[in-house]
C-alpha positions, 0 to 999 in steps of 0.5 A: 197530470199538470206536468204531462200538460206542460210538456204538450203545451212546451213542445207545441210551441216548439213544433210551431216555431220550427215549422214556421221557421224551418218548414218542417212538416208536423209529422217530423218533429211530432212524431218522435216526440210522442214516442218518447212521451209515450213510452215514458208513459207506459204505452204498450210498445206495441201501440205506441207508433200508432198511437203517435202517427194519429195523433200526429194527424190528428194535429194536421188537421187542425194546423193544415186549416191555417195553411190553406186558409193564408195561400189561398189569400195570398192567391198561390193555391191551384185548387184544379191540382187539389181536386185532381189529388184528392180523391187518390190521396184519400183512397190511399190514406184510408189504405195505409191507416190500415196498412199502419195498423196491421204493421209489426211495430219493429217494421213500424218503427224502421220505416218512420226512422228510414223517412227521417233519415231521406229528410234530413239529407234532402235538408242537407243537400241544395235542393234544385228548383228548376221547373219541369214541364211534363204533364201527367196523364189522370191515371198518373196523377191518381196513382202517385197521389195514392201514393203520397196518402199511403205513405203520409198516414203510416208516417203520420205526415202532412205528405209536403215531403213527397207532394212538392217534389212531384208537383215541381215535376209536373211544372208548378212553380215552388211557390204554388207547389208548397201552396198545393201541398199545404191544402192536401194535408187537410184532406190526408190528416182528416182521412188518417185520423178518421180512420184511426180513430175508427180503426181504434176505437174501444181498442185495449191498452190505449192510453186514456183519455183517448179516442180511437188511436188519436191520444188526446191530452197530446193532440190539445195540448200540441195544436193549442201552442203550435198554431200561436207559434207558427207565426213567430217561427215565420217571422224568425226565419226573416231574422236568423240565419234559416239555413244554418239553423236548416243543417242544425236540425237536419243532423239532429233529425238525422240522430234521431232517426239512426237511434230508432232505426236501431230500436227497429232493428234490434225488434226485428232480429 
């Protein structure tokens, strides 16, 4: 038991540092780690993905709070955008959680693998920071918000990879887009975690102790240290060659995505 807790505490530290150093969203690093640990712990193969995703979202509930507070103090939040996007995001997240529970394990792993490959390729190329000046109608914002919530619930992410480009297209400066996205991670994670708890309530075969599909030892261990170590990563970003480290980590993510893609395809054949 001590060894299990040590793994989660150590990985929480690593996830926190990477988050602060490279701006990596929680699900990108937490979900692959949980897939590995849950598999070793004997979690049923059909439940590994949904437990990993649900637990990842539960950790983001806590970590996103500090992000909201920090961005609010810096005056970077645009609350009007948060109010516009939150209803669609909450609805999309709830629907996405229900869809995820019904996804075959092979398709679940395949979708997450493709997402990791997308993130890695995005990290390896130069992303333009040029602003667009689109002002979408409310129905478009609601539709995009719902899609962001839906995909975030299935992938176990806070949605930054999806919402930041959309907000930039809508004319938001990059600093504001990142801040708004960080704040939107809270309703995404909360709606997803609550739905996964309800869906997995008293589900047979879940590793103990679990709250629905949320595996509590991983949740507690990761949040205890990730919140503490994220500021360290942010400080290291000013001292280390973050651009080069980001490229190296992108190749690591690409390798993990490739492995999961192979495993997902193998389950479908």
